[in-house]
C-alpha positions in Angstrom: -57.7 40.1 87.3 -60.6 38.9 89.4 -63.7 37.1 88.1 -67.1 38.0 89.5 -68.9 35.1 91.0 -72.3 35.7 89.3 -73.7 32.5 91.0 -74.5 34.6 94.1 -77.3 36.3 92.2 -79.0 33.0 91.8 -78.3 32.0 95.4 -80.5 34.8 96.5 -83.3 33.4 94.5 -82.9 30.0 96.0 -82.8 31.5 99.5 -86.0 33.4 98.8 -87.6 30.2 97.6 -86.6 28.4 100.8 -87.9 31.3 102.9 -91.3 31.4 101.2 -92.0 27.7 100.7 -90.2 26.0 103.5 -89.5 28.4 106.4 -92.9 30.1 106.3 -94.6 26.7 106.1 -93.0 25.8 109.4 -92.4 29.0 111.4 -95.0 31.5 110.3 -97.8 32.6 112.7 -100.4 29.8 112.7 -103.9 29.2 114.1 -104.8 25.7 115.3 -108.0 24.3 113.8 -110.0 21.1 113.6 -110.4 20.3 109.9 -113.0 18.0 108.5 -111.7 16.8 105.2 -114.0 15.0 102.7 -113.2 11.3 102.4 -114.0 10.6 98.8 -113.5 6.9 99.1 -116.3 6.4 101.6 -118.7 9.1 100.3 -122.1 7.8 99.3 -122.7 9.6 96.0 -126.3 10.5 95.4 -126.2 9.8 91.6 -124.8 6.3 92.2 -126.4 4.8 95.3 -129.3 7.0 96.4 -131.2 7.4 93.1 -133.0 10.7 93.8 -134.4 12.2 96.9 -132.9 14.7 99.3 -129.2 14.7 100.2 -128.0 16.4 103.3 -124.5 17.7 103.5 -124.2 17.5 107.3 -125.7 15.2 109.9 -126.5 11.5 110.5 -128.5 11.2 107.3 -125.7 12.6 105.1 -123.8 10.4 102.7 -120.7 12.6 102.9 -118.0 11.0 105.0 -115.1 13.0 106.5 -111.6 12.6 107.9 -111.1 14.6 111.1 -107.7 16.3 111.4 -106.8 17.6 114.9 -104.5 20.5 115.6 -104.1 21.4 111.9 -102.3 24.8 111.6 -103.6 27.3 109.0 -101.8 30.5 108.0 -102.5 34.1 107.0 -106.3 34.4 107.7 -107.6 37.5 106.0 -109.8 40.1 107.6 -113.3 39.0 108.1 -116.0 40.5 105.8 -119.6 40.4 107.0 -122.8 40.8 105.1 -126.4 40.7 106.3 -129.0 38.9 104.2 -132.8 38.6 104.7 -134.1 35.1 105.2 -137.3 33.3 106.4 -135.9 33.3 109.9 -134.8 36.9 109.8 -131.5 38.7 109.2 -128.5 36.3 108.8 -124.9 37.5 109.2 -122.7 35.9 106.6 -119.0 36.2 107.4 -116.2 35.2 104.9 -112.5 34.9 105.1 -109.6 33.1 103.5 -106.8 30.9 104.9 -103.6 29.3 103.5 -102.5 25.7 104.0 -99.1 24.4 102.7 -99.2 21.4 100.5 -96.4 19.8 102.5 -98.9 19.0 105.2 -99.8 16.0 103.1 -103.6 16.2 102.3 -105.8 17.8 99.7 -108.6 20.2 100.7 -111.9 20.2 98.8 -114.9 22.6 98.6 -117.4 21.4 101.2 -114.8 20.7 103.9 -115.5 22.1 107.3 -113.1 24.1 109.6 -113.5 24.8 113.3 -111.1 27.4 114.7 -111.9 26.5 118.3 -112.8 23.2 119.9 -113.5 22.1 123.4 -110.1 20.5 123.8 -108.5 23.8 122.8 -110.7 26.3 124.7 -113.0 24.4 127.0 -114.7 27.4 128.6 -115.2 29.6 125.6 -116.1 27.5 122.5 -118.6 29.9 121.0 -117.2 30.3 117.5 -118.9 29.1 114.4 -118.1 26.4 111.9 -116.7 27.5 108.5 -117.4 25.8 105.2 -114.8 25.7 102.4 -116.5 27.4 99.4 -113.4 27.7 97.2 -110.0 26.1 96.8 -107.1 27.7 94.8 -103.5 26.6 94.1 -100.8 29.2 94.5 -98.7 29.0 92.5 -98.8 26.3 89.8 -95.4 24.7 90.8 -94.2 21.6 92.7 -94.0 23.7 95.9 -97.4 25.3 96.5 -100.0 26.5 98.9 -103.7 25.9 99.1 -105.7 29.1 99.4 -109.1 28.4 100.9 -112.2 30.6 100.9 -114.3 30.1 104.0 -117.9 31.1 104.8 -119.8 30.7 108.1 -122.0 27.6 108.0 -125.2 28.6 109.7 -126.9 26.7 112.5 -124.6 23.6 112.5 -122.7 22.0 115.4 -119.7 19.8 115.7 -121.9 17.0 117.0 -123.5 16.8 113.5 -120.0 16.7 111.9 -118.8 14.0 114.3 -121.5 11.6 113.0 -119.8 11.8 109.6 -116.2 11.1 110.7 -114.6 7.9 109.4 -111.0 8.4 110.3 -109.3 10.6 112.9 -105.8 12.1 112.3 -103.6 14.6 114.1 -101.0 17.0 112.9 -97.6 16.4 114.3 -95.4 19.4 114.7 -92.2 17.4 114.5 -92.8 15.9 111.1 -95.1 18.7 109.8 -97.4 16.0 108.5 -100.7 14.5 109.5 -100.7 11.0 111.0 -103.3 8.6 112.4 -104.0 9.0 116.1 -102.0 5.9 117.1 -99.0 6.9 115.0 -99.2 10.5 116.4 -99.2 9.2 119.9 -96.3 6.9 119.2 -94.2 9.8 117.7 -95.1 11.9 120.8 -93.9 9.1 123.1 -90.6 8.8 121.2 -90.1 12.6 121.4 -90.8 12.6 125.1 -88.4 9.7 125.8 -85.7 11.3 123.7 -86.1 14.6 125.7 -86.1 12.7 129.0 -83.0 10.8 128.0 -81.2 14.0 126.9 -82.1 15.7 130.2 -80.9 12.7 132.2 -77.6 12.5 130.4 -76.9 16.2 130.7 -77.9 16.6 134.3 -76.9 13.3 135.9 -74.2 11.6 133.9 -72.2 14.3 132.3 -69.1 15.5 134.2 -68.2 19.1 133.3 -64.7 18.9 134.7 -63.5 16.2 132.2 -66.1 16.4 129.5 -67.2 12.8 129.6 -70.3 10.8 130.5 -70.1 8.5 133.5 -72.6 5.9 134.6 -74.2 6.3 137.9 -72.6 4.3 140.7 
């Protein structure tokens, strides 16, 4: 008499969880962006330190401070929806979309963050794309492994130069760790990866003897 191994039914569920939350977060189709995340520790709150008056969200006079994240990958952008609205300056084209960011990347998005899909270091000759403002942040699903789903809207008549004046810290996403790091740490990790690749190539091409299967030092 044979006993059915019912554990396989649950193994499928675990494999699906891995595929959805781990594999997709690392290997799905991605778009590289420059992400301007709000730095809540350095923000000058208008109700605490300004005591009335105007408060700009972007520019040199803004009290909002941001962390700049280079090469941040975002996932599953939805089809753009566009609407035309009448304003004092004429008709304005408002475009909206959504993107997904895995929580394992190690930061928390906020409404008011800015996203730039193209930058001069990514596309030097064709940086004609707008800046998007995060207008909504949702968590999917409510578990320990989750995704941030962000709603984006074109931020009219703003430039990256205005955003740069608000930047406090600069980070970079590192593909090897799937995390964001300070620029110095990201450069150090890149140097280690390059040296490791160079050492591997040297050992394989110059020191390895295929006839005996051993490594020999150069004479």
